[in-house]
VMD Tcl script that draws the C-alpha trace (Angstrom):
set ca {
  {122.02 95.07 227.63}
  {122.68 97.18 224.57}
  {121.18 96.29 221.20}
  {123.24 97.18 218.13}
  {121.40 97.14 214.81}
  {123.61 96.89 211.73}
  {121.89 97.41 208.38}
  {123.73 95.56 205.61}
  {123.32 96.88 202.09}
  {126.25 96.55 199.68}
  {128.87 96.99 202.41}
  {130.92 93.89 201.69}
  {134.16 95.87 202.05}
  {133.22 97.21 205.51}
  {130.87 94.86 207.35}
  {133.52 92.45 208.69}
  {135.46 95.30 210.33}
  {132.22 96.69 211.73}
  {131.18 93.35 213.25}
  {134.61 92.71 214.77}
  {134.54 96.19 216.29}
  {131.14 95.60 217.88}
  {132.04 92.12 219.16}
  {135.25 93.48 220.72}
  {133.19 95.54 223.17}
  {133.62 93.38 226.27}
  {132.52 95.77 229.03}
  {128.80 95.56 228.22}
  {126.32 92.86 227.31}
  {125.44 93.11 223.64}
  {122.72 91.95 221.32}
  {123.77 92.35 217.68}
  {121.05 92.44 215.05}
  {122.18 92.28 211.43}
  {119.49 93.43 209.01}
  {119.61 92.21 205.41}
  {118.61 95.18 203.25}
  {118.71 92.98 200.10}
  {121.91 94.33 198.59}
  {123.44 92.93 195.45}
  {126.82 91.90 196.84}
  {127.89 89.12 199.23}
  {127.63 91.23 202.38}
  {125.28 88.84 204.19}
  {127.77 85.96 203.92}
  {130.25 87.82 206.09}
  {128.24 87.83 209.37}
  {128.04 84.03 209.14}
  {131.83 83.90 208.75}
  {132.40 86.23 211.71}
  {130.03 84.24 213.94}
  {131.75 80.96 213.04}
  {135.27 82.26 213.72}
  {136.56 82.04 217.32}
}
mol new
graphics top color blue
foreach p $ca { graphics top sphere $p radius 0.5 }
foreach p [lrange $ca 0 end-1] q [lrange $ca 1 end] { graphics top cylinder $p $q radius 0.2 }
display resetview
């Protein structure tokens, strides 16, 4: 298993693409850890959206 740690700090424009890229890696078992670095934008809403989408 590979653990991927994604720090999220004011990356609203980029975090969705990043998460989709990581999730698309099918050849290995993944654990994705999204760390809220207390940014001032809505970045932390996006991981919830990505998780909920099929």
